[in-house]
C-alpha positions as CSV (number, residue, x, y, z in Angstrom):
1,M,0.0,0.0,0.0
2,E,2.9,2.4,0.8
3,D,4.5,1.6,-2.6
4,I,1.2,2.5,-4.3
5,L,0.9,5.7,-2.4
6,R,4.6,6.6,-3.1
7,Q,4.1,5.9,-6.9
8,L,0.9,8.0,-6.9
9,S,2.8,10.8,-5.1
10,V,5.6,10.7,-7.7
11,I,3.0,10.9,-10.6
12,L,1.2,13.8,-9.1
13,R,4.5,15.7,-8.5
14,G,5.5,15.1,-12.1
15,M,2.1,16.3,-13.4
16,W,2.4,19.4,-11.1
17,L,5.7,20.3,-12.7
18,Y,3.9,20.3,-16.2
19,R,0.7,21.9,-14.9
20,W,1.0,24.9,-17.2
21,W,1.0,22.6,-20.2
22,G,-2.3,21.0,-19.1
23,L,-3.8,24.4,-18.3
24,A,-2.9,25.6,-21.8
25,A,-4.4,22.5,-23.4
26,A,-7.6,22.9,-21.4
27,W,-8.0,26.5,-22.4
28,I,-7.4,25.7,-26.0
29,V,-9.9,22.8,-26.1
30,G,-12.4,24.3,-23.7
31,P,-13.6,27.3,-25.7
32,I,-13.6,25.3,-28.9
33,A,-15.8,22.6,-27.2
34,A,-18.1,25.3,-25.8
35,A,-18.5,26.9,-29.2
36,T,-19.1,23.6,-30.8
37,V,-21.9,22.7,-28.3
38,Y,-23.5,26.1,-28.7
39,L,-23.3,25.9,-32.5
40,L,-24.8,22.4,-32.9
41,P,-27.8,22.6,-35.1
42,D,-31.2,22.2,-33.4
43,R,-33.0,18.9,-34.2
44,Y,-36.8,18.7,-33.9
45,E,-38.5,15.5,-33.2
46,S,-42.0,14.7,-34.5
47,S,-43.7,11.5,-33.3
48,A,-47.0,9.6,-33.7
49,R,-48.6,6.9,-31.6
50,V,-50.3,4.0,-33.3
51,Y,-52.4,1.3,-31.6
52,V,-52.7,-2.1,-33.3
53,D,-55.8,-4.0,-32.3
54,T,-55.2,-7.7,-33.1
55,Q,-58.5,-8.9,-31.5
56,S,-61.3,-10.0,-33.8
57,I,-64.6,-11.6,-33.0
58,L,-64.2,-14.0,-35.9
59,R,-61.0,-15.5,-34.6
60,P,-62.7,-17.6,-31.8
61,L,-65.6,-18.4,-34.0
62,M,-63.4,-19.7,-36.9
63,S,-61.0,-21.6,-34.6
64,G,-60.2,-24.9,-36.1
65,L,-61.7,-24.1,-39.5
66,A,-59.4,-21.4,-40.8
67,V,-55.7,-20.8,-40.5
68,Q,-55.1,-18.2,-37.8
69,P,-51.6,-16.8,-37.8
70,N,-50.1,-15.1,-34.8
71,V,-51.0,-11.6,-35.7
72,E,-49.3,-10.1,-32.6
73,Q,-46.0,-11.8,-33.6
74,Q,-46.4,-10.5,-37.2
75,I,-47.0,-7.0,-36.0
76,N,-44.0,-7.2,-33.7
77,I,-41.7,-8.4,-36.5
78,L,-43.1,-5.8,-38.8
79,S,-42.2,-3.0,-36.3
80,R,-38.7,-4.4,-36.1
81,T,-38.2,-4.7,-39.8
82,L,-40.0,-1.5,-40.8
83,I,-36.8,0.5,-41.0
84,S,-35.4,-1.4,-44.0
85,R,-33.7,0.0,-47.0
86,P,-36.7,-0.5,-49.4
87,N,-39.0,1.2,-46.9
88,V,-36.5,4.0,-46.3
89,E,-36.2,4.7,-50.0
90,K,-40.0,4.7,-50.3
91,L,-40.2,7.1,-47.3
92,I,-37.7,9.4,-48.9
93,R,-39.8,9.6,-52.1
94,M,-43.0,10.1,-50.2
95,A,-41.6,12.9,-48.0
96,D,-39.8,14.6,-50.9
97,L,-36.4,14.4,-49.1
98,D,-34.5,13.7,-52.3
99,L,-35.4,16.9,-54.2
100,A,-31.9,18.4,-53.6
101,V,-30.0,15.1,-54.2
102,K,-27.8,15.3,-57.2
103,T,-25.3,12.4,-57.0
104,K,-25.4,8.8,-55.9
105,E,-23.1,9.5,-53.0
106,E,-25.5,12.2,-51.7
107,R,-28.4,9.8,-52.0
108,E,-26.6,7.1,-50.1
109,A,-25.7,9.5,-47.4
110,L,-29.3,10.6,-47.2
111,I,-30.5,7.0,-46.8
112,V,-28.0,6.4,-44.0
113,G,-29.0,9.6,-42.2
114,V,-32.7,8.9,-42.4
115,T,-32.2,5.4,-41.2
116,K,-30.3,6.6,-38.2
117,A,-32.9,9.3,-37.4
118,L,-35.9,7.0,-37.5
119,E,-37.0,5.4,-34.3
120,I,-39.8,2.9,-33.4
121,R,-40.6,2.4,-29.8
122,E,-43.0,-0.2,-28.4
123,A,-45.0,0.5,-25.2
124,G,-44.8,-2.9,-23.4
125,R,-47.5,-5.4,-24.5
126,D,-50.2,-3.0,-25.2
127,N,-49.5,-3.0,-29.0
128,I,-48.9,0.7,-28.9
129,Y,-46.1,1.9,-31.1
130,T,-44.4,5.3,-31.2
131,L,-43.0,6.3,-34.6
132,A,-40.5,9.2,-34.3
133,Y,-38.1,11.1,-36.5
134,K,-35.6,13.9,-35.8
135,D,-34.6,16.5,-38.3
136,T,-33.3,20.1,-38.4
137,N,-36.5,21.2,-40.1
138,A,-39.6,20.7,-38.0
139,E,-42.0,20.6,-41.0
140,R,-39.9,18.0,-42.7
141,A,-39.8,15.9,-39.5
142,K,-43.6,15.9,-39.4
143,R,-43.9,15.0,-43.1
144,V,-41.5,12.1,-42.6
145,V,-43.5,10.7,-39.6
146,Q,-46.8,11.0,-41.6
147,S,-45.3,9.0,-44.4
148,L,-43.8,6.4,-42.0
149,V,-47.3,5.9,-40.4
150,S,-48.7,5.2,-43.9
151,I,-46.0,2.7,-44.7
152,F,-46.5,1.0,-41.3
153,V,-50.2,0.4,-42.0
154,E,-49.8,-0.5,-45.7
155,S,-47.0,-3.0,-44.8
156,G,-49.2,-4.7,-42.3
157,L,-52.0,-5.2,-44.8
158,G,-50.1,-5.7,-48.0
159,D,-47.6,-8.2,-46.6
160,K,-50.5,-10.3,-45.3
161,R,-52.3,-10.3,-48.7
162,K,-49.0,-11.1,-50.4
163,D,-48.2,-14.0,-48.1
164,S,-51.7,-15.4,-48.5
165,D,-51.5,-15.3,-52.3
166,T,-48.1,-16.9,-52.3
167,A,-49.3,-19.6,-49.9
168,R,-52.4,-20.4,-52.0
169,K,-50.3,-20.5,-55.2
170,F,-47.8,-22.8,-53.6
171,I,-50.6,-25.1,-52.3
172,E,-52.3,-25.2,-55.7
173,E,-49.1,-26.2,-57.4
174,Q,-48.5,-28.9,-54.8
175,I,-52.1,-30.2,-55.2
176,K,-51.6,-30.5,-59.0
177,T,-48.3,-32.3,-58.5
178,Y,-49.8,-34.8,-55.9
179,E,-52.9,-35.2,-58.1
180,Q,-50.7,-36.4,-60.9
181,K,-48.7,-38.7,-58.6
182,L,-51.9,-40.1,-57.2
183,E,-53.3,-40.9,-60.7
184,E,-50.0,-42.6,-61.6
185,A,-50.1,-44.6,-58.4
186,E,-53.7,-45.7,-59.0
187,N,-52.9,-46.7,-62.6
188,R,-49.9,-48.7,-61.5
189,L,-52.1,-50.4,-58.8
190,K,-54.8,-51.1,-61.3
191,E,-52.5,-52.6,-63.8
192,F,-50.9,-54.8,-61.2
193,K,-54.3,-56.1,-60.0
194,L,-55.3,-56.9,-63.6
195,R,-52.0,-58.6,-64.4
196,N,-52.1,-60.8,-61.2
197,L,-55.8,-61.2,-60.8
198,S,-55.6,-65.0,-60.9
199,T,-52.9,-65.1,-58.2
200,M,-53.9,-62.2,-55.9
201,G,-57.6,-62.5,-56.3
202,A,-60.2,-59.8,-56.2
203,G,-60.1,-57.2,-53.6
204,G,-56.3,-57.4,-53.3
205,R,-56.3,-60.3,-50.8
206,D,-53.0,-61.8,-50.2
207,Y,-51.9,-65.3,-51.2
208,F,-52.0,-66.9,-47.7
209,S,-55.5,-65.7,-46.9
210,K,-56.7,-66.9,-50.3
211,M,-54.9,-70.2,-49.9
212,G,-56.5,-70.7,-46.4
213,E,-59.9,-69.9,-47.8
214,V,-59.5,-72.4,-50.6
215,N,-58.3,-75.1,-48.1
216,E,-61.3,-74.3,-45.9
217,Q,-63.7,-74.6,-48.8
218,L,-62.1,-77.8,-49.9
219,N,-62.3,-79.3,-46.4
220,Q,-66.0,-78.3,-46.2
221,A,-66.7,-79.8,-49.6
222,R,-64.9,-83.1,-48.7
223,L,-66.9,-83.3,-45.5
224,A,-70.1,-82.6,-47.3
225,L,-69.2,-85.3,-49.9
226,R,-68.5,-87.9,-47.1
227,E,-71.8,-87.0,-45.5
228,A,-73.6,-87.4,-48.8
229,E,-71.9,-90.8,-49.6
230,N,-72.8,-92.1,-46.1
231,S,-76.4,-91.0,-46.6
232,R,-76.5,-92.7,-50.1
233,D,-75.0,-95.9,-48.7
234,A,-77.6,-96.0,-45.9
235,L,-80.4,-95.6,-48.4
236,K,-78.9,-98.5,-50.4
237,R,-78.8,-100.7,-47.4
238,Q,-82.4,-99.8,-46.5
239,L,-83.5,-100.3,-50.1
240,A,-82.1,-103.9,-50.1
241,G,-84.7,-104.9,-47.5
242,E,-87.8,-103.7,-49.4
243,D,-89.9,-105.4,-52.2
244,P,-90.4,-103.7,-55.5
245,V,-93.8,-102.7,-56.8
246,L,-95.2,-105.1,-59.5
247,L,-96.8,-103.4,-62.5
248,P,-100.2,-104.6,-63.8
249,E,-100.7,-106.2,-67.1
250,N,-102.6,-103.4,-68.8
251,P,-102.0,-100.2,-66.8
252,S,-103.9,-97.0,-67.5
253,S,-102.2,-93.8,-68.3
254,S,-102.8,-92.5,-64.7
255,A,-101.3,-95.7,-63.4
256,L,-98.3,-95.3,-65.5
257,A,-97.8,-91.8,-64.2
258,S,-97.9,-92.9,-60.6
259,V,-95.2,-95.6,-61.2
260,S,-91.8,-94.3,-60.1
261,V,-88.6,-94.8,-62.0
262,P,-86.0,-93.2,-59.8
263,E,-83.3,-92.9,-62.5
264,L,-85.7,-90.8,-64.7
265,D,-88.0,-89.2,-62.1
266,G,-85.1,-87.1,-60.6
267,R,-84.1,-85.8,-64.0
268,I,-87.7,-85.0,-64.9
269,E,-88.2,-83.2,-61.6
270,A,-85.1,-81.1,-62.1
271,Q,-86.1,-80.1,-65.7
272,K,-89.5,-79.1,-64.5
273,K,-87.9,-76.8,-61.8
274,N,-85.7,-75.4,-64.5
275,L,-88.7,-74.8,-66.7
276,D,-90.5,-72.9,-63.9
277,S,-87.4,-70.7,-63.4
278,L,-87.2,-70.0,-67.2
279,L,-90.9,-69.1,-67.4
280,Q,-90.4,-66.5,-64.8
281,K,-87.9,-64.7,-67.0
282,Y,-88.9,-65.6,-70.6
283,T,-92.0,-66.2,-72.7
284,D,-93.2,-69.6,-74.0
285,Q,-91.6,-68.9,-77.3
286,H,-88.1,-68.4,-75.9
287,P,-85.7,-71.1,-77.3
288,D,-84.6,-72.1,-73.8
289,V,-88.2,-72.7,-72.8
290,I,-89.0,-74.7,-75.9
291,G,-85.8,-76.8,-75.5
292,T,-86.6,-77.6,-71.9
293,R,-90.1,-78.8,-72.7
294,K,-88.7,-81.0,-75.4
295,V,-86.3,-82.5,-72.9
296,I,-89.2,-83.2,-70.5
297,E,-91.3,-84.8,-73.2
298,Q,-88.3,-87.0,-74.2
299,L,-87.7,-88.0,-70.5
300,E,-91.4,-88.9,-70.0
301,A,-91.4,-90.9,-73.2
302,Q,-88.3,-92.7,-72.0
303,K,-90.0,-93.3,-68.7
304,N,-93.0,-94.9,-70.4
305,Q,-90.8,-97.1,-72.4
306,E,-88.9,-98.2,-69.2
307,I,-92.2,-99.0,-67.5
308,Q,-93.4,-101.0,-70.5
309,S,-90.2,-102.9,-70.7
310,R,-90.4,-103.8,-67.0
311,R,-94.0,-104.9,-67.3
312,K,-93.1,-107.3,-70.1
313,A,-90.1,-108.6,-68.3
314,G,-91.8,-109.1,-64.9
315,P,-94.5,-111.6,-63.9
316,S,-98.2,-110.6,-64.1
317,T,-99.4,-109.9,-60.7
318,V,-102.8,-108.5,-59.9
319,G,-102.5,-105.8,-57.4
320,S,-102.3,-102.1,-56.8
321,I,-99.6,-100.0,-58.3
322,N,-98.9,-98.4,-55.1
323,S,-98.9,-101.6,-53.1
324,N,-95.4,-100.6,-51.6
325,P,-95.0,-96.8,-51.5
326,V,-92.0,-97.0,-49.1
327,F,-90.0,-98.7,-51.8
328,Q,-90.9,-96.1,-54.4
329,Q,-90.1,-93.2,-52.0
330,M,-86.7,-94.8,-51.1
331,K,-85.9,-95.2,-54.8
332,M,-86.5,-91.5,-55.3
333,S,-84.4,-90.6,-52.2
334,L,-81.6,-92.8,-53.5
335,A,-81.7,-91.0,-56.9
336,E,-81.5,-87.6,-55.2
337,A,-78.6,-88.8,-53.0
338,E,-76.8,-90.0,-56.1
339,A,-77.2,-86.6,-57.8
340,N,-76.0,-84.8,-54.6
341,V,-72.9,-87.0,-54.4
342,A,-72.1,-86.3,-58.1
343,S,-72.5,-82.5,-57.5
344,L,-70.2,-82.6,-54.4
345,K,-67.6,-84.6,-56.3
346,A,-67.5,-81.9,-59.0
347,R,-67.2,-79.3,-56.3
348,V,-64.3,-81.1,-54.6
349,S,-62.6,-81.5,-58.0
350,E,-62.9,-77.7,-58.6
351,Y,-61.5,-76.8,-55.2
352,E,-58.6,-79.3,-55.6
353,A,-57.8,-77.7,-59.0
354,R,-57.8,-74.2,-57.4
355,Q,-55.5,-75.5,-54.6
356,Q,-53.1,-77.0,-57.1
357,N,-53.0,-73.7,-59.1
358,L,-52.3,-71.7,-56.0
359,S,-49.6,-74.1,-54.9
360,S,-47.9,-73.9,-58.3
361,A,-47.8,-70.1,-58.0
362,S,-46.4,-70.1,-54.5
363,R,-42.9,-69.1,-55.8
364,M,-44.2,-65.9,-57.3
365,V,-46.3,-64.9,-54.3
366,P,-43.7,-63.3,-52.1
367,Q,-42.5,-61.1,-54.9
368,L,-46.1,-60.2,-55.8
369,E,-47.0,-59.5,-52.2
370,A,-43.9,-57.2,-51.8
371,E,-44.7,-55.3,-55.0
372,Y,-48.4,-55.0,-54.0
373,T,-47.4,-53.7,-50.6
374,Q,-45.1,-51.1,-52.1
375,L,-47.7,-49.9,-54.6
376,N,-50.3,-49.6,-51.8
377,R,-47.8,-47.7,-49.6
378,D,-47.0,-45.2,-52.4
379,H,-50.7,-44.8,-53.1
380,D,-51.6,-44.3,-49.4
381,I,-48.8,-41.7,-49.0
382,N,-49.8,-39.7,-52.0
383,K,-53.5,-39.9,-51.1
384,K,-52.7,-38.7,-47.5
385,N,-50.6,-35.8,-48.8
386,Y,-53.2,-34.9,-51.4
387,D,-56.1,-34.9,-48.9
388,A,-54.0,-32.8,-46.4
389,L,-53.2,-30.3,-49.1
390,V,-56.8,-30.0,-50.2
391,A,-57.9,-29.4,-46.6
392,R,-55.2,-26.8,-46.1
393,R,-56.2,-25.1,-49.3
394,E,-59.8,-24.8,-48.1
395,S,-58.5,-23.6,-44.7
396,A,-56.3,-21.0,-46.4
397,T,-59.1,-19.8,-48.6
398,M,-61.4,-19.4,-45.6
399,A,-58.6,-17.5,-43.8
400,V,-58.2,-15.1,-46.7
401,E,-61.9,-14.5,-46.8
402,M,-62.0,-13.9,-43.1
403,G,-59.0,-11.5,-43.4
404,A,-60.8,-9.6,-46.2
405,T,-63.9,-9.4,-44.0
406,S,-62.4,-8.4,-40.7
407,G,-58.9,-7.4,-41.6
408,V,-55.7,-8.7,-40.1
409,A,-55.5,-6.0,-37.5
410,D,-57.1,-2.6,-36.8
411,F,-54.5,0.2,-37.0
412,R,-55.7,3.2,-34.9
413,L,-53.8,6.5,-34.9
414,I,-53.9,7.6,-31.3
415,D,-51.6,10.7,-31.6
416,P,-51.1,12.1,-35.1
417,P,-47.8,13.6,-36.1
418,T,-47.4,17.1,-34.7
419,L,-45.3,20.0,-35.7
420,P,-42.6,20.4,-32.9
421,S,-42.1,23.9,-31.6
422,K,-39.0,23.3,-29.5
423,P,-36.0,21.3,-30.5
424,A,-35.5,17.9,-28.9
425,A,-31.8,17.8,-29.4
426,P,-29.0,18.5,-28.7
427,N,-29.3,18.7,-24.9
428,R,-26.9,21.6,-24.4
429,L,-27.6,21.8,-20.7
430,L,-26.0,18.4,-20.4
431,L,-23.4,18.8,-23.2
432,M,-21.9,22.1,-21.9
433,P,-20.8,20.8,-18.5
434,G,-19.6,17.7,-20.2
435,A,-17.5,19.7,-22.5
436,G,-15.9,21.6,-19.6
437,L,-15.2,18.4,-17.7
438,A,-13.7,16.9,-20.9
439,A,-11.4,20.0,-21.3
440,L,-10.2,19.6,-17.7
441,L,-9.6,15.9,-18.2
442,L,-7.7,16.6,-21.4
443,G,-5.4,19.1,-19.5
444,A,-4.7,16.4,-16.8
445,V,-3.9,13.9,-19.6
446,V,-1.5,16.4,-21.2
447,S,0.3,17.0,-17.9
448,F,0.6,13.3,-17.3
449,M,1.9,12.6,-20.8
450,M,4.5,15.3,-20.4
451,S,5.6,13.9,-17.1
452,Q,6.1,10.6,-18.7
453,I,8.0,12.0,-21.7
454,R,10.2,14.3,-19.7
455,P,10.4,12.7,-16.3
456,V,12.0,14.5,-13.3
457,F,13.2,12.9,-10.1
458,T,12.0,14.7,-7.0
459,D,12.9,12.1,-4.5
460,M,16.2,10.2,-3.6
461,Q,14.4,6.9,-3.1
462,V,12.8,7.1,-6.6
463,L,16.1,8.0,-8.2
464,R,17.8,5.0,-6.4
465,D,14.9,2.6,-7.4
466,V,15.0,3.7,-11.1
467,T,18.7,3.8,-11.7
468,G,19.7,1.0,-9.3
469,L,22.8,3.0,-8.3
470,P,23.6,4.2,-4.8
471,V,22.8,7.9,-4.1
472,L,25.5,9.5,-2.0
473,G,23.6,12.6,-1.1
474,A,21.2,15.4,-2.2
475,V,21.5,19.2,-2.2
476,S,18.3,20.8,-1.0
477,M,17.1,24.2,-2.1
478,I,16.8,26.9,0.5
479,A,13.5,28.8,0.0
480,D,14.0,32.5,0.3
481,P,11.0,34.9,0.6
482,E,11.3,36.1,-2.9
483,R,11.1,32.6,-4.4
484,M,8.3,31.6,-2.1
485,G,6.4,34.6,-3.2
486,T,6.9,33.7,-6.8
487,Q,5.7,30.1,-6.2
488,R,2.6,31.5,-4.3
489,R,1.7,33.8,-7.2
490,G,2.2,30.9,-9.6
491,R,-0.3,28.7,-7.7
492,I,-2.7,31.5,-7.5
493,V,-2.5,32.1,-11.2
494,F,-2.9,28.4,-12.0
495,L,-5.9,28.0,-9.7
496,G,-7.3,31.2,-11.2
497,G,-6.9,29.8,-14.7
498,V,-8.7,26.6,-13.7
499,G,-11.4,28.5,-11.9
500,A,-11.9,30.8,-14.9
501,L,-12.3,27.8,-17.2
502,V,-14.9,26.3,-14.8
503,G,-16.6,29.6,-14.5
504,L,-16.8,30.0,-18.3
505,F,-18.6,26.7,-18.7
506,G,-20.8,27.4,-15.7
507,A,-21.8,30.8,-17.1
508,M,-22.6,29.2,-20.4
509,T,-24.7,26.5,-18.8
510,V,-26.7,29.1,-16.7
511,W,-27.2,31.2,-19.9
512,L,-28.5,28.2,-21.8
513,L,-30.8,27.3,-18.9
514,L,-32.2,30.8,-18.8
515,A,-32.7,30.8,-22.6
516,K,-34.6,27.6,-22.5
517,V,-36.9,28.7,-19.7
518,A,-37.6,32.0,-21.5
C-alpha cells in the first residue's frame, strides 16, 4: 500500500511540474468545445402513436376451421423490420427528401442519415407503437412521420395479402403435383391387379388368406361329400330290405304316371324346376323354354318305355300299383342322393384344382406381395398428402376471406404527427458541463503525458529505485522569501486559470438554462 501511495505521489509531482501545459491545453480545447456545443444545429422530433388492435370476434368463431396466424407476432416483427432500405427509399420519395439530391453519394448519405434518425418504440405489451423522426427542419420531420405511419399500416395489410396469395399459389401447385402422382399410383395399382388377378384374387387379398380360404372350402366340400356318400350308402342298405312294386298287365295312363322310375324321375323333376325358373324370366316362345319342354317330353317318353319294358319282363301280378309306397319313396331318395354325391364330387374337384394352381404359383407370391405392398404404400402416402393439401387449401381460402372481411388488424392512430415547436436535441444543458469536464480531463492527460515523456526525479528513493545506483547525497534548495512569493503567485494564477475555465462553462450553462426557460 505504501508503494502505491509513493508511486501516486511521484506521478502527481510530475504532473504538477507540467501543470501549465495541461492548463494551456484545457484553455485551447475548452472554448472550442463550448463553441461547438453552442453551434450544434437544433434537431426537432416529430412523433406519432399507433395502436394495433389484433383482437377480432371472428377469430374464436373460426377456430379450427381457418388458418389463424399469430397476428401479434407478425406486427412485432413488422415493427422491427419496418426501417429497412426499401421502406426508407420509399419514405424518402413520399416525404420529398430527395429533391436536392444530385449524385449517388448524396443519395446514399441521405438514406443512411434517415435510417439513423428514424425510431420505433414499443410500449410494453399493449400493442402501442411510437414512430419518431428527428430533423433540423420541424416541418420536414412531421412530413416524414406521416409517411412512416402510412408505410407501417400498408406493410401490415399488404404483406399479409401477399403472403396469403403466395401460400395459396404454392398449395395449388402442390395439389396438381400430388394429383398427378396419385393418378399414376392408382394406374400402377390397377395394372398390377389386372395382371395378377388370378394369383392375388379380387379385392387385393394376399396369397396366404386366399390359400387358407380355398383349403377351408375344400375341407368343407370333402366333409359334405363324405356325408352325402354315407347317406347314399344308408339308403342303399335300407332299399335292399324292401320289395319292389309289381306293375299290372294293362295299366292305364294314370297308373303309368304314378309308377316311379328313380333314374328318370329325378331328371324330370329337375327339368321341371328349370322350366319354372325360365318361365319367370322368358315367354313360352323363348328357345330355352322350348328346348326344356322337349327334354321333359323325351324323358317322360323314355320313362313310359322303361315302364313297358319292366312290365313285359316281370310276372303278371294283380294288385295295386302303389302296393309298396315305401319302396318307391326310397328309390327317389336314392336318386336324389346319387345326384347330390355327383354334385359334391364336382365341387371337390374344382377346389382341388384351385388349390393346385395356388400351390404352383407359390414361388411368385412373395415377390407379388412385396410389390403390391409397395404400390399400396406409395398410393396411401400420395393420397394422404393430397387430402391434407386440399384441406389446407380450403382452410387458407377461408382464412383469406376472413381476413378480407375483418382485416388482419385494426390500426388506430392515437396521436397524429405534430409540428414540434421546440428542439428535442441537442441537450446543451448536459453537453456544456460535459465539454468543460472533458477539457479539464484533457489538461490532466497532457500533464501526465509530459511527465512521462520528460520525467523529473523529485525524491532520492525514486532515483535509487529507477537507476539502481547508490545515491551518495542530495543538495536541498533553501527557500528564500522572494522565491516563495513567486511560487505562491504561480499557484494563485494556476488556480485562477482553472477557476476561470470552470466559471466559463458554468456561465454558459446558466445562460442556456435561462434561454430555455424563456
